[in-house]
N, C-alpha and C positions, 0 to 999 in steps of 0.2 A: 616374198616377205616385204621387200621394199615397195612393191606396188600396192599392197594392202595398206601399209603405213601412209603412203602418199595419198591414197583415196580417203583415209580417215582424217588426215590433216586438212585436205581440201574440203571435205564435208563439214568439218568443225569450223573452218574459217568462214564458209558460206553461212552457217548457222549464226555465228557471232555477228556477221554483217547484217543479216536479216533482223536479228534481235536489236541491234543498235539502231537501225532505221526505224523499227517500230517504237523503240523507246524515245527517240527524238520526236517522232510524230505525236506520241502521247504527251510528251512534255510541252511541245509547242501548243497543242490543243488546250492543255490545262492553263497555260499562261495567257491564252486568248479569251478564256471564259470571263464573262462580264461580272459574274457574282462569285469571285474567288476570295478566299481569305489568305492572309499571309502567315498565319500561325497554325500550329498543329496541336490538337487536344491530346493530352497524355491520358492513356487508359490501359487497363489490363483486361485479359480475356481468359476464360476456361472453356474447353469444349472438346470436340473430337476432330481428328484429322486422319484422312485415309489418303496416303500418298505413296506413289511408287518411287519417290525420290527422298522426301523428308520425314519418313516414319509414319507408322500407323498406330493409333490408339488415343489415349487421353493427351490433351495438349494444353499448354499454358503459353501465353504470349504477352508481351508488353510493348505498347506503342509509346515511344518517347515524345518529348516536346520538340520533335524534329520530324523529318520525313521517314525516319527509321523505325522498324519494328523487328523484334527478335521473337522467335518461337521455338519451343522445345516440345517434343512429342515422344511418348514411349508407351509400349504395350506389350503384353505377352499372352500366349495361349498355351495351355498345358493339357495333356491327355495321359492315359496310362503308358503309351508308347514313347511320347516325345514332348519336348517343350520348345516353343518357338518364341522369339522376341524381336522387337523392332525399336530402335532409338533413332531420333532424327533432330535436325536443327535447320531452321530456315531464317534468312534475313530478307526482309522486304523493304524496298525503298519506294515510298509513295510518290506517284507522279501527279495524281489528282489533288486539287485543293478544295475539295467539297466535303461537307458534313454528311451528305446523304448517300454517298457511295465512294468506293476506293478503287483505283487501278494503280498497279505498281509493277516494278520489276522485282524478281526474286532470285535468290541464290540458295540452294538447298543441298544438304548432305544427309545421308542416312545409312544405317546398317541393318540388315535383316538376317536373322540366323534361325535355322531349323536344325533338326537332328542330323541331316546329311549335308547341309550346305551353309555357306555364309556369303552374302552378297553385300557389297558396298555400292551406293549410288551417289552421284553428284550431278547437279543440273542447274541451268540458268534458264529463266523463263519470265513470263508475265502472268498477272492474275487480276481478278475482279471480285469485289465483295459488295454485297447489298444487304440492307436491313430487311428482315422478314417479319419480326415482331418488335413493337416498341414505338418510340417517339419519332422515328424517321432519321435521327442522327445516329451515325455509326457507333459512337462511343456510349450510347444509352440504349442499345437494342440487342436483340438476338440477330445474328447475321449469318449468312451463308455465302460461300464463294468457291472459286476454283482457281487453280494454277495450271498452266501448260508449260512444261519444261522442254526446251530444245536448244541446244543439245543436252542430252542426258547420257552420262557414262555409267554403265553397269559392269562391275567387276565381281565375278563369282569365282570362288576358290576352285582351282583346277580346270577352269573353262576359259575360252577366249573372251576378251572384253568386248562389249557391244555398245555402240552409240546409237541411240534411238530417241523417240519421244516419250516423255514421262508426264504424269499428271497428279493433281491433288483435288480432293473435294473436302470441304470442311463446314462445320457448324459451330459457332461460338456465342457465348453469353458475355457481353462486354460490360465492364463496370469501371 
């Protein structure tokens, strides 16, 4: 038991160190860009998020006049035999200072429930978002992006907790 706990702690510490190094590298790159802005555009978004960490379904998010963005996601599926649902939250801290793309660190949490099980997930990671339709500026476009979460902790009722990689794919209309 103690050996398993020691391995999990060691793996978690390594993941945090790797994530911090990537964050510092991304931040130093954004501060060296010659065409950077010092302000952030406030905007809201609606769309779809499919994530193993921060929920699946319809999603709303708000980017503040700061590097922070909050996102809420929820969805459900029902059939004759069962109903499943998912609720999630994600906080993103933008490292890029560009209007044409975003890269960021993210912290997510979600709960997934089916007829036989309930899983709670938490994760720390990084992501990238780019415009696919629109003016080219993130806050005036339809955008697509992804997150990679590591470490991600999955806690399922009645089972052993698992630390692994998680991910998200999303599509948003920004206004």
